[in-house]
C-alpha positions as CSV (number, residue, x, y, z in Angstrom):
1,M,215.1,138.2,91.3
2,K,214.6,134.7,90.2
3,K,217.6,133.1,88.5
4,D,216.3,131.1,85.6
5,S,219.1,131.3,83.1
6,I,222.5,129.6,82.8
7,I,225.6,131.2,81.4
8,C,228.9,129.2,80.8
9,F,232.2,130.9,79.8
10,R,235.9,130.5,80.2
11,V,238.2,132.9,82.1
12,S,241.9,133.0,82.8
13,K,243.3,131.1,85.8
14,D,244.3,134.5,87.3
15,L,240.8,135.9,87.1
16,H,239.3,132.7,88.4
17,Q,241.7,132.7,91.4
18,S,241.0,136.4,92.1
19,L,237.2,135.8,92.1
20,V,237.6,132.7,94.4
21,K,239.6,134.8,96.9
22,I,237.0,137.5,96.8
23,A,234.2,134.9,97.3
24,Q,236.1,133.4,100.3
25,K,236.8,136.8,101.9
26,E,233.1,137.8,101.6
27,K,231.9,134.3,102.5
28,R,229.9,134.0,99.3
29,S,229.7,131.5,96.5
30,L,231.7,132.1,93.4
31,S,228.5,132.2,91.5
32,S,227.2,135.0,93.8
33,I,230.3,137.1,93.3
34,I,230.1,136.7,89.5
35,D,226.4,137.7,89.6
36,I,227.3,140.8,91.7
37,V,230.1,141.8,89.4
38,L,228.0,141.4,86.2
39,T,225.0,143.2,87.7
40,N,227.1,146.1,88.9
41,Y,228.7,146.4,85.5
42,V,225.4,146.4,83.6
43,T,223.7,148.7,86.1
44,D,226.6,151.2,85.8
45,R,225.8,151.4,82.1
46,K,222.1,151.9,82.8
47,S,221.3,149.0,80.4
48,F,219.7,146.8,83.0
49,K,216.1,147.5,83.7
50,G,215.6,144.4,85.9
51,L,216.8,146.2,89.1
52,T,214.2,148.8,89.2
53,K,212.0,146.6,91.4
54,E,212.8,145.4,94.9
55,R,214.9,142.2,94.7
56,R,213.5,140.8,97.9
57,E,210.3,138.8,98.0
58,Y,209.0,141.1,100.8
59,P,210.3,144.7,101.1
60,R,212.1,145.8,104.2
61,K,210.0,147.4,106.9
62,G,211.2,150.7,108.4
63,I,211.4,150.6,112.2
64,L,212.2,153.1,114.9
65,A,214.2,151.7,117.8
66,P,214.9,153.9,120.9
67,V,218.6,154.1,121.8
68,L,220.0,154.7,125.3
69,I,223.5,156.2,125.4
70,K,225.2,155.9,128.7
71,Q,228.6,157.4,129.6
72,H,230.8,155.6,132.0
73,A,232.4,157.6,134.8
74,S,236.1,157.9,134.4
C-alpha cells in the first residue's frame, strides 16, 4: 500500500524508547514499527478497509517443492 500521508504526534519518552527497542530487535525502522502497530490496532477493530487487497505489488505465487528426508545411521 502506497504511503502518501504524514502524521506527526508526540509520545512519552518511555513509549518512544520501547518502540525503538522493538524496532532494533526486529531490524525495522521506527516508522515501520509504528505503521504495524497502528495497522494492527485499526484492523482489530474492523474499521480499516484498506487491507482487504494484497499489499504487495505482485501477489505471491504458490509453489510445490519436493523434499527429501534422510535419516542418519546412529
